[in-house]
MARKOLVEX-547079 format. One line per 4 residues: for each residue y, x, z of C-alpha. Coordinates in nm, 3 decimals, padded with zeros to 5 digits. Layout:
BEGIN
Y,X,Z; ...
//
This chain:
BEGIN
01.802,04.716,-02.268; 01.975,04.491,-02.521; 02.030,04.126,-02.437; 02.091,03.887,-02.728
02.165,03.520,-02.771; 02.005,03.387,-03.088; 02.105,03.064,-03.261; 01.804,02.929,-03.446
01.707,02.615,-03.622; 01.470,02.412,-03.405; 01.201,02.412,-03.665; 01.166,02.787,-03.624
01.113,02.776,-03.251; 00.736,02.811,-03.236; 00.534,02.874,-02.928; 00.195,03.037,-02.955
-00.119,02.829,-02.994; -00.188,02.906,-02.635; 00.139,02.760,-02.522; -00.046,02.436,-02.496
-00.183,02.624,-02.197; 00.150,02.778,-02.109; 00.495,02.645,-02.034; 00.755,02.509,-02.270
01.124,02.586,-02.274; 01.392,02.317,-02.270; 01.512,02.330,-02.630; 01.715,02.037,-02.749
01.904,01.724,-02.665; 01.787,01.416,-02.852; 02.136,01.365,-02.997; 02.167,01.726,-03.113
01.845,01.867,-03.259; 02.022,02.187,-03.364; 02.143,02.273,-03.014; 02.144,02.657,-02.973
01.878,02.815,-02.758; 01.957,03.061,-02.481; 01.687,03.327,-02.485; 01.595,03.493,-02.157
01.648,03.836,-02.317; 01.537,04.086,-02.581; 01.437,04.453,-02.593; 01.435,04.673,-02.906
01.107,04.818,-03.029; 01.245,05.001,-03.333; 01.565,04.976,-03.528; 01.454,04.655,-03.699
01.198,04.501,-03.460; 01.228,04.372,-03.108; 01.062,04.185,-02.822; 01.202,03.849,-02.714
01.122,03.710,-02.370; 01.125,03.344,-02.467; 01.039,03.174,-02.139; 00.896,03.240,-01.795
00.752,02.998,-01.539; 00.604,02.988,-01.191; 00.333,02.747,-01.077; 00.211,02.710,-00.719
-00.163,02.758,-00.674; -00.404,02.789,-00.381; -00.347,03.164,-00.334; 00.027,03.189,-00.401
00.206,03.146,-00.731; 00.103,03.204,-01.091; 00.365,03.343,-01.330; 00.333,03.283,-01.705
00.568,03.417,-01.966; 00.573,03.419,-02.345; 00.691,03.717,-02.549; 00.775,03.683,-02.918
00.726,03.998,-03.127; 00.980,04.001,-03.411; 00.886,04.239,-03.692; 01.185,04.257,-03.925
01.077,04.590,-04.072; 00.881,04.673,-04.386; 00.560,04.793,-04.218; 00.308,04.638,-03.985
00.366,04.649,-03.607; 00.061,04.717,-03.394; 00.100,04.551,-03.056; -00.183,04.764,-02.921
00.074,05.046,-02.902; 00.284,04.847,-02.654; 00.249,04.666,-02.325; 00.449,04.472,-02.068
00.472,04.487,-01.691; 00.586,04.223,-01.445; 00.762,04.331,-01.130; 01.011,04.205,-00.876
01.366,04.325,-00.821; 01.248,04.474,-00.491; 00.993,04.693,-00.674; 00.668,04.501,-00.623
00.442,04.521,-00.930; 00.214,04.239,-01.046; -00.075,04.283,-01.288; -00.002,04.100,-01.614
-00.290,03.986,-01.835; -00.301,03.819,-02.173; -00.433,03.465,-02.197; -00.783,03.473,-02.351
-00.685,03.339,-02.694; -00.408,03.599,-02.733; -00.623,03.905,-02.671; -00.688,03.961,-03.042
-00.324,03.939,-03.148; -00.278,04.309,-03.222; -00.100,04.314,-03.559; 00.233,04.165,-03.667
00.293,04.157,-04.040; 00.633,04.260,-04.186; 00.889,03.980,-04.175; 00.687,03.767,-03.931
00.675,03.685,-03.561; 00.387,03.653,-03.317; 00.384,03.491,-02.972; 00.173,03.631,-02.689
00.148,03.474,-02.344; 00.079,03.661,-02.021; -00.012,03.546,-01.673; 00.007,03.719,-01.335
-00.050,03.627,-00.972; 00.262,03.686,-00.762; 00.351,03.646,-00.396; 00.404,03.297,-00.257
00.760,03.393,-00.162; 00.851,03.509,-00.515; 01.109,03.306,-00.709; 01.181,03.308,-01.082
01.506,03.496,-01.033; 01.318,03.776,-00.852; 01.118,03.867,-01.162; 01.169,04.150,-01.411
00.968,04.197,-01.732; 00.940,04.560,-01.840; 00.843,04.666,-02.194; 00.670,05.000,-02.258
00.529,05.199,-02.550; 00.228,05.423,-02.504; 00.346,05.780,-02.563; 00.104,06.066,-02.506
00.388,06.317,-02.518; 00.509,06.182,-02.185; 00.365,06.299,-01.855; 00.256,05.947,-01.763
00.167,05.859,-02.126; 00.429,05.586,-02.152; 00.791,05.540,-02.252; 00.995,05.254,-02.109
01.176,05.069,-02.388; 01.375,04.839,-02.162; 01.343,04.548,-01.929; 01.464,04.189,-01.896
01.573,04.055,-01.559; 01.550,03.679,-01.521; 01.913,03.559,-01.495; 02.030,03.396,-01.174
02.113,03.075,-01.361; 01.781,03.054,-01.548; 01.561,02.749,-01.486; 01.227,02.648,-01.627
01.299,02.281,-01.564; 01.407,02.070,-01.860; 01.708,01.848,-01.774; 01.642,01.475,-01.771
01.840,01.410,-02.091; 01.685,01.692,-02.294; 01.348,01.742,-02.460; 01.092,02.022,-02.451
00.876,02.141,-02.735; 00.519,02.243,-02.669; 00.271,02.389,-02.913; -00.069,02.224,-02.933
-00.305,02.419,-03.154; -00.007,02.565,-03.338; 00.160,02.226,-03.397; 00.492,02.152,-03.228
00.514,01.840,-03.014; 00.848,01.724,-02.877; 00.817,01.588,-02.520; 01.078,01.390,-02.331
01.107,01.147,-02.041; 01.167,00.796,-02.175; 01.191,00.609,-01.845; 01.131,00.660,-01.474
01.049,00.361,-01.253; 00.975,00.378,-00.881; 00.883,00.090,-00.653; 00.802,00.110,-00.285
00.570,-00.061,-00.042; 00.514,-00.013,00.330; 00.327,00.315,00.292; 00.404,00.462,-00.049
00.662,00.521,-00.315; 00.498,00.409,-00.639; 00.652,00.616,-00.922; 00.580,00.553,-01.289
00.695,00.796,-01.559; 00.692,00.715,-01.930; 00.647,01.035,-02.130; 00.727,01.031,-02.502
00.541,01.271,-02.733; 00.660,01.318,-03.092; 00.466,01.526,-03.344; 00.735,01.730,-03.522
00.479,01.944,-03.704; 00.292,01.890,-04.028; -00.062,01.840,-03.894; -00.228,01.569,-03.684
-00.266,01.693,-03.328; -00.503,01.599,-03.042; -00.330,01.611,-02.704; -00.528,01.806,-02.440
-00.625,01.667,-02.097; -00.310,01.780,-01.921; -00.269,01.764,-01.544; 00.046,01.580,-01.434
00.217,01.601,-01.095; 00.543,01.507,-00.930; 00.704,01.801,-00.750; 00.947,01.708,-00.474
01.255,01.902,-00.367; 01.043,02.053,-00.087; 00.788,02.183,-00.338; 00.522,01.926,-00.247
00.291,01.832,-00.536; 00.149,01.482,-00.590; -00.093,01.417,-00.878; -00.014,01.153,-01.138
-00.276,00.956,-01.328; -00.228,00.944,-01.706; -00.283,00.622,-01.896; -00.320,00.649,-02.272
-00.397,01.022,-02.280; -00.771,01.011,-02.352; -00.853,01.092,-02.715; -00.483,01.070,-02.800
-00.404,01.184,-03.153; -00.053,01.194,-03.299; 00.014,01.210,-03.672; 00.311,01.402,-03.818
00.647,01.229,-03.752; 00.469,00.986,-03.518; 00.565,00.921,-03.155; 00.324,00.811,-02.882
00.396,00.721,-02.522; 00.181,00.781,-02.216; 00.226,00.622,-01.876; 00.195,00.832,-01.560
00.154,00.666,-01.223; 00.103,00.789,-00.869; 00.167,00.724,-00.502; 00.379,00.932,-00.264
00.419,00.867,00.111; 00.741,00.689,00.201; 00.829,00.974,00.439; 00.894,01.199,00.138
01.257,01.223,00.027; 01.313,01.082,-00.322; 01.590,01.316,-00.440; 01.542,01.576,-00.715
01.187,01.490,-00.815; 01.041,01.679,-01.110; 00.750,01.610,-01.343; 00.520,01.913,-01.375
00.269,01.939,-01.659; -00.015,02.190,-01.649; -00.351,02.253,-01.813; -00.671,02.411,-01.689
-00.787,02.729,-01.863; -01.161,02.699,-01.811; -01.234,03.067,-01.879; -00.996,03.176,-01.602
-01.042,02.877,-01.368; -00.663,02.857,-01.348; -00.410,02.582,-01.396; -00.124,02.710,-01.611
00.218,02.548,-01.648; 00.294,02.361,-01.970; 00.638,02.212,-01.898; 00.862,02.088,-01.617
01.110,01.800,-01.635; 01.385,01.688,-01.404; 01.324,01.317,-01.355; 01.618,01.090,-01.445
01.777,00.819,-01.235; 01.527,00.550,-01.143; 01.521,00.248,-01.372; 01.483,-00.078,-01.185
01.201,-00.274,-01.345; 01.302,-00.627,-01.438; 01.139,-00.878,-01.209; 00.966,-00.597,-01.019
00.827,-00.731,-00.694; 00.592,-00.468,-00.554; 00.671,-00.419,-00.187; 00.898,-00.726,-00.160
00.821,-01.018,00.071; 00.851,-01.382,-00.043; 00.800,-01.706,00.146; 00.638,-02.035,00.052
00.591,-02.358,00.244; 00.312,-02.613,00.264; 00.225,-02.896,00.501; 00.113,-02.650,00.768
00.424,-02.432,00.779; 00.594,-02.126,00.629; 00.398,-01.825,00.501; 00.513,-01.487,00.378
00.333,-01.311,00.091; 00.389,-00.953,-00.019; 00.244,-00.782,-00.325; 00.144,-00.434,-00.210
00.028,-00.309,-00.545; -00.157,-00.366,-00.871; -00.452,-00.160,-00.988; -00.644,-00.130,-01.312
-00.993,-00.010,-01.232; -01.295,00.081,-01.448; -01.579,-00.171,-01.449; -01.870,-00.101,-01.686
-01.732,-00.172,-02.038; -01.433,-00.364,-01.896; -01.146,-00.303,-01.655; -01.069,-00.484,-01.332
-00.714,-00.603,-01.270; -00.666,-00.629,-00.894; -00.369,-00.733,-00.686; -00.345,-00.633,-00.322
-00.161,-00.896,-00.115; -00.062,-00.934,00.249; -00.032,-01.290,00.380; 00.169,-01.311,00.703
00.278,-01.564,00.962; 00.622,-01.465,01.085; 00.660,-01.780,01.294; 00.586,-01.846,01.658
00.292,-02.083,01.611; -00.053,-02.023,01.464; -00.122,-02.133,01.108; -00.444,-02.196,00.916
-00.516,-01.976,00.617; -00.431,-02.182,00.309; -00.681,-02.234,00.028; -00.539,-01.995,-00.230
-00.636,-01.894,-00.582; -00.454,-01.721,-00.866; -00.449,-01.585,-01.218; -00.285,-01.306,-01.419
-00.059,-01.372,-01.717; -00.021,-01.077,-01.955; 00.289,-01.052,-02.174; 00.355,-01.424,-02.104
00.070,-01.509,-02.341; -00.280,-01.412,-02.221; -00.418,-01.581,-01.910; -00.680,-01.393,-01.708
-00.874,-01.603,-01.459; -00.908,-01.428,-01.126; -01.095,-01.458,-00.798; -00.941,-01.446,-00.453
-01.119,-01.210,-00.214; -01.067,-01.219,00.160; -01.207,-00.907,00.322; -01.134,-00.999,00.685
-01.345,-01.261,00.864; -01.062,-01.472,01.001; -00.983,-01.844,00.965; -00.630,-01.852,01.102
-00.310,-01.654,01.147; -00.167,-01.618,01.493; 00.206,-01.575,01.551; 00.312,-01.248,01.383
-00.037,-01.191,01.239; -00.130,-01.102,00.882; -00.439,-01.082,00.662; -00.516,-00.879,00.353
-00.615,-01.060,00.034; -00.728,-00.931,-00.304; -00.715,-01.104,-00.641; -00.934,-00.966,-00.918
-00.983,-01.045,-01.286; -01.140,-00.865,-01.582; -00.992,-00.748,-01.914; -01.133,-00.537,-02.201
-01.075,-00.172,-02.118; -00.907,-00.120,-02.456; -00.651,-00.400,-02.405; -00.291,-00.282,-02.354
-00.001,-00.490,-02.222; 00.360,-00.427,-02.123; 00.420,-00.701,-01.864; 00.202,-00.861,-01.601
00.262,-01.174,-01.395; 00.054,-01.278,-01.095; 00.063,-01.651,-01.024; -00.045,-01.742,-00.672
-00.169,-02.099,-00.630; -00.273,-02.330,-00.348; -00.567,-02.566,-00.395; -00.483,-02.905,-00.252
-00.840,-03.036,-00.225; -01.146,-02.916,-00.038; -01.254,-02.656,-00.292; -01.202,-02.312,-00.139
-01.007,-02.058,-00.337; -01.230,-01.772,-00.236; -01.488,-01.675,-00.496; -01.367,-01.893,-00.780
-01.096,-01.866,-01.038; -00.967,-02.221,-00.987; -01.104,-02.509,-00.786; -01.210,-02.847,-00.916
-00.901,-03.006,-00.761; -00.535,-02.965,-00.849; -00.380,-02.626,-00.788; -00.010,-02.587,-00.719
00.183,-02.273,-00.810; 00.342,-02.138,-00.493; 00.462,-01.789,-00.596; 00.496,-01.570,-00.903
00.502,-01.193,-00.890; 00.633,-01.053,-01.216; 00.658,-00.687,-01.306; 00.631,-00.445,-01.594
00.294,-00.276,-01.644; 00.364,-00.008,-01.383; 00.024,-00.025,-01.216; -00.009,00.153,-00.886
-00.209,00.472,-00.886; -00.526,00.472,-00.684; -00.476,00.651,-00.349; -00.598,01.007,-00.396
-00.765,01.208,-00.121; -00.743,01.586,-00.158; -01.035,01.819,-00.102; -01.147,01.798,00.260
-00.936,01.488,00.331; -01.077,01.165,00.474; -00.977,00.806,00.403; -00.972,00.577,00.707
-01.049,00.205,00.681; -00.896,00.006,00.969; -01.045,-00.335,00.888; -01.152,-00.504,01.210
-01.525,-00.467,01.269; -01.558,-00.210,00.988; -01.343,00.081,01.104; -01.472,00.401,00.946
-01.357,00.716,00.773; -01.492,00.855,00.447; -01.479,01.195,00.281; -01.669,01.399,00.023
-01.877,01.669,00.183; -02.021,01.848,-00.121; -02.125,01.815,-00.485; -02.446,01.921,-00.656
-02.569,01.944,-01.013; -02.934,01.884,-01.100; -03.024,01.982,-01.455; -03.284,01.928,-01.723
-03.272,02.009,-02.097; -03.047,01.723,-02.211; -02.857,01.587,-01.912; -02.730,01.681,-01.571
-02.744,01.467,-01.260; -02.402,01.505,-01.100; -02.409,01.413,-00.733; -02.150,01.386,-00.455
-02.241,01.358,-00.088; -02.001,01.114,00.084; -01.983,01.133,00.462; -01.911,00.805,00.645
-01.824,00.813,01.017; -01.844,00.497,01.229; -01.518,00.450,01.424; -01.629,00.127,01.589
-01.759,00.104,01.945; -02.075,-00.074,01.828; -02.356,00.001,01.585; -02.247,-00.107,01.234
-02.375,-00.115,00.879; -02.214,00.109,00.620; -02.006,-00.088,00.370; -02.148,-00.132,00.022
-01.959,00.054,-00.250; -01.906,00.060,-00.623; -01.864,00.416,-00.750; -01.748,00.590,-01.068
-01.699,00.954,-01.157; -01.378,01.010,-01.354; -01.311,01.324,-01.559; -00.967,01.480,-01.609
-00.935,01.313,-01.952; -01.015,00.966,-01.813; -01.382,00.945,-01.915; -01.569,00.716,-01.673
-01.931,00.762,-01.562; -02.059,00.465,-01.355; -02.243,00.601,-01.054; -02.526,00.485,-00.829
-02.489,00.482,-00.451; -02.802,00.546,-00.244; -02.726,00.303,00.038; -02.812,00.376,00.401
-03.004,00.080,00.540; -03.002,00.171,00.910; -02.705,00.084,01.132; -02.486,00.373,01.238
-02.419,00.450,01.602; -02.062,00.481,01.738; -01.919,00.820,01.619; -02.241,00.858,01.419
-02.247,00.954,01.053; -02.413,00.840,00.734; -02.448,01.036,00.413; -02.415,00.838,00.091
-02.560,01.012,-00.210; -02.352,00.910,-00.515; -02.488,01.021,-00.850; -02.455,00.972,-01.224
-02.620,01.111,-01.536; -02.378,01.322,-01.743; -02.444,01.480,-02.085; -02.534,01.848,-02.077
-02.225,02.061,-02.137; -01.971,01.795,-02.038; -01.702,01.969,-01.823; -01.703,01.862,-01.458
-01.393,02.063,-01.360; -01.121,01.843,-01.203; -01.369,01.555,-01.175; -01.283,01.289,-00.916
-01.489,01.020,-00.744; -01.360,00.662,-00.738; -01.500,00.447,-00.455; -01.427,00.080,-00.389
-01.574,-00.177,-00.153; -01.825,-00.393,-00.339; -01.756,-00.765,-00.377; -02.003,-01.045,-00.454
-01.878,-01.394,-00.535; -01.543,-01.340,-00.367; -01.672,-01.180,-00.047; -01.760,-00.826,00.055
-02.118,-00.758,-00.052; -02.373,-00.785,00.226; -02.751,-00.768,00.228; -02.998,-00.585,00.008
-03.001,-00.849,-00.267; -02.623,-00.871,-00.310; -02.515,-00.768,-00.663; -02.153,-00.658,-00.692
-01.936,-00.837,-00.948; -01.611,-00.659,-00.854; -01.467,-00.416,-00.601; -01.149,-00.377,-00.396
-00.960,-00.120,-00.188; -01.019,00.167,-00.434; -00.981,00.528,-00.322; -01.016,00.839,-00.539
-01.141,01.171,-00.405; -01.083,01.512,-00.555; -01.420,01.687,-00.561; -01.477,02.036,-00.422
-01.624,02.322,-00.622; -02.000,02.327,-00.625; -02.176,02.595,-00.422; -02.394,02.761,-00.684
-02.487,03.083,-00.506; -02.866,03.122,-00.486; -02.984,03.278,-00.161; -03.214,03.582,-00.188
-03.415,03.492,00.122; -03.576,03.166,00.227; -03.406,03.155,00.566; -03.158,02.880,00.662
-03.168,02.704,00.327; -02.947,02.392,00.343; -03.091,02.066,00.209; -02.837,01.857,00.395
-02.881,01.707,00.649; -03.191,01.928,00.671; -03.218,02.306,00.698; -03.543,02.491,00.631
-03.644,02.850,00.705; -03.960,03.007,00.564; -04.099,03.350,00.661; -04.426,03.538,00.713
-04.527,03.459,00.356; -04.872,03.586,00.258; -05.121,03.548,-00.028; -05.498,03.576,-00.039
-05.791,03.509,-00.277; -06.133,03.412,-00.141; -06.427,03.227,-00.300; -06.220,03.132,-00.608
-05.948,02.982,-00.388; -05.593,03.114,-00.397; -05.411,03.056,-00.067; -05.039,03.079,00.003
-04.962,03.086,00.376; -04.625,03.087,00.557; -04.440,02.986,00.873; -04.157,02.732,00.851
-03.896,02.562,01.067; -03.731,02.237,00.953; -03.428,02.103,01.143; -03.193,01.808,01.094
-02.831,01.742,01.190; -02.836,01.489,01.472; -02.685,01.139,01.455; -02.683,01.144,01.076
-02.847,00.873,00.866; -02.926,00.926,00.498; -03.122,00.760,00.221; -03.340,01.039,00.082
-03.508,00.827,-00.185; -03.573,01.035,-00.498; -03.528,01.371,-00.319; -03.807,01.630,-00.298
-03.835,01.977,-00.154; -03.991,02.173,-00.441; -04.168,02.505,-00.372; -04.235,02.718,-00.680
-04.467,03.021,-00.681; -04.447,03.259,-00.981; -04.640,03.580,-01.031; -04.425,03.860,-01.172
-04.675,03.926,-01.445; -04.706,03.562,-01.544; -05.069,03.532,-01.433; -05.020,03.257,-01.175
-04.763,02.978,-01.136; -04.767,02.653,-00.945; -04.528,02.396,-00.796; -04.568,02.191,-00.480
-04.349,01.889,-00.395; -04.273,01.757,-00.048; -04.097,01.420,-00.027; -03.789,01.416,00.198
-03.896,01.077,00.339; -04.196,01.245,00.505; -03.980,01.493,00.699; -03.898,01.250,00.984
-04.243,01.086,01.000; -04.443,01.171,01.309; -04.807,01.148,01.207; -05.004,01.244,01.512
-04.979,01.617,01.584; -04.741,01.753,01.316; -04.876,02.104,01.378; -05.234,02.007,01.303
-05.395,02.222,01.034; -05.505,01.917,00.836; -05.150,01.782,00.798; -05.051,01.882,00.443
-04.692,01.755,00.465; -04.385,01.937,00.588; -04.236,01.779,00.903; -03.941,01.836,01.133
-04.002,02.121,01.376; -04.183,02.456,01.364; -04.517,02.523,01.202; -04.710,02.851,01.178
-04.966,02.939,00.912; -04.891,02.643,00.687; -05.129,02.667,00.389; -05.121,02.568,00.025
-05.462,02.622,-00.141; -05.531,02.621,-00.516; -05.876,02.661,-00.672; -05.872,02.924,-00.950
-06.211,03.075,-01.035; -06.076,03.344,-01.267; -05.790,03.473,-01.054; -06.007,03.721,-00.859
-06.067,03.918,-01.180; -05.691,03.976,-01.224; -05.626,04.127,-00.884; -05.554,04.470,-01.032
-05.260,04.316,-01.221; -05.110,04.126,-00.928; -04.813,04.328,-00.805; -04.503,04.117,-00.730
-04.435,03.746,-00.709; -04.136,03.521,-00.639; -04.130,03.223,-00.408; -03.845,02.973,-00.465
-03.700,02.661,-00.305; -03.553,02.386,-00.524; -03.378,02.064,-00.431; -03.526,01.809,-00.672
-03.354,01.477,-00.731; -03.465,01.205,-00.975; -03.689,01.459,-01.148; -03.409,01.711,-01.201
-03.371,02.020,-00.992; -03.132,02.272,-00.841; -03.239,02.622,-00.735; -03.136,02.688,-00.374
-03.312,03.013,-00.279; -03.564,03.261,-00.418; -03.742,03.558,-00.260; -03.957,03.835,-00.409
-04.261,03.973,-00.227; -04.575,04.180,-00.277; -04.919,04.030,-00.331; -05.160,04.042,-00.035
-04.888,04.167,00.205; -04.731,03.931,00.459; -04.353,03.934,00.433; -04.118,03.959,00.730
//
């Protein structure tokens, strides 16, 4: 093995086109663009050509760690190099071998012209306990004169002092579609409230290539010193294009529990490779020392005084939320009484001032039904205003006011009487990230009288020719000791690139028993072919005229207390029998299927059992159980729909032969009869048929199970 250190001009450091899906090496300091690069190592191929291991990275995933490494093939000879004659292996110093595979777009890179270089990127799953310094990359040439058909050219051991983390004062270069983009951390701001650190990272992207580049939908996370990963939401990334010599900045925000130590945080950038269903590292940065935002007031308590006494107000966070073709600006406040005597709740209002120039009228929303503050008590308040979703600003000021007259502050921007400014909260535009629930996690609401927990149970896709109906089933559990109504919600689906799809919530109208559950079907129409990987669901409590929405006729004009949920993978496996088919909260089993033809009537007969999960309420409006019969030869086909709303209806004796609807319970010899005068003459052609169960929603359907059987023979 030959190890070399090469000094190169930065402009020649090119990563492969796939490195937008791979990791980037720390390459230069801003003040010294010609800083030399320390290569990981090189191995000779021939006298004039060699392999260069340019970078290697590890990324934690659900099954362990994913290693990615980029090899540059340098052909300095006079003839073409065929990479198909060579290969690489990844192993550990202890001798464990890991299968290395080329990223999909590099599989056709087989030839390297004389005097040129080619980058190829590999990936491999390694053990969870494997570290970068444990890895060894071995280079081989296929040689059929050897007993094992290969000749080892050399290997590169990752040095003990190697790191794939770019220092805070340096920049990384990534290749996006073959164009180099210089990435660096411009500023790191972190505030704190009672529950969360609220970090904001400003990432600078400079196009140092010669072509306009579109930045992919990267995944951003903060990695703590303990290896914990917390997702960051990107603002300004969607449809971001950067022209040559142009620099753009994106803002990343998130929330991290206060129990997490704040030392040695890193920013990790990754991208999903759809073909492999893997997230692959793009770059890692050491975050710099925190910059204190001027006038930042998130998490700080301030007092104000009126005729009634002294109050304390604390700004817990600011959110920017999607709302149709606008955005909602919301401020989450806690109003407290730290004295020893009860105080009335003052008549408050407020407004936002953007960049000290643009005033945004706002409404005060009080979610708790209280009229006073006892000694040591507090109440949560929300202030919400609307801005165009395209409007950008760098500073935001919240002015809290008290209305001196009788006009209440709740539900209006300002009252008809004089309003006095009592507090100003001023901060940069570091908006707090929406709390994010991981897959399988539940969010608990502790509001008095409305205690409940919420989580996403499953997702489903219902398709037709032009659109898909994307649906999430949200489970709500009543934590109160009395029957309660489920809160009304505003919902949006949000893709990894920030695209918003407003969603409809099928509300449950019945009250929920203590410890009982409700299933909220949340759905939106999405164009056919639009990627739903890494989609999240944004839920907020609906607000109407400054109060939480109540009643069937209430139309939401805002929402508060937003929570985002990562969505699980959809279960797309189609069962091959019709037993125990889940149509949650129902399960249906069908057996003893038989066919017959008599007097021009075709009859399909079967036994079924329909069950339901107890203590679960659901709005099944728009849902049908669809049974589809198809003859294998194409002679006969029919569909039969059964509305979900009929399942729970007791209509006399549900086992009566004349009842043509499917009901809860068991039923033998259920019949579906179709008149077809000509079918009897085709009996010699009737061999096999399939019987299928679909879940149909809003006219679109999802295949759940299908079973093949013989004509005129009753199945098991």
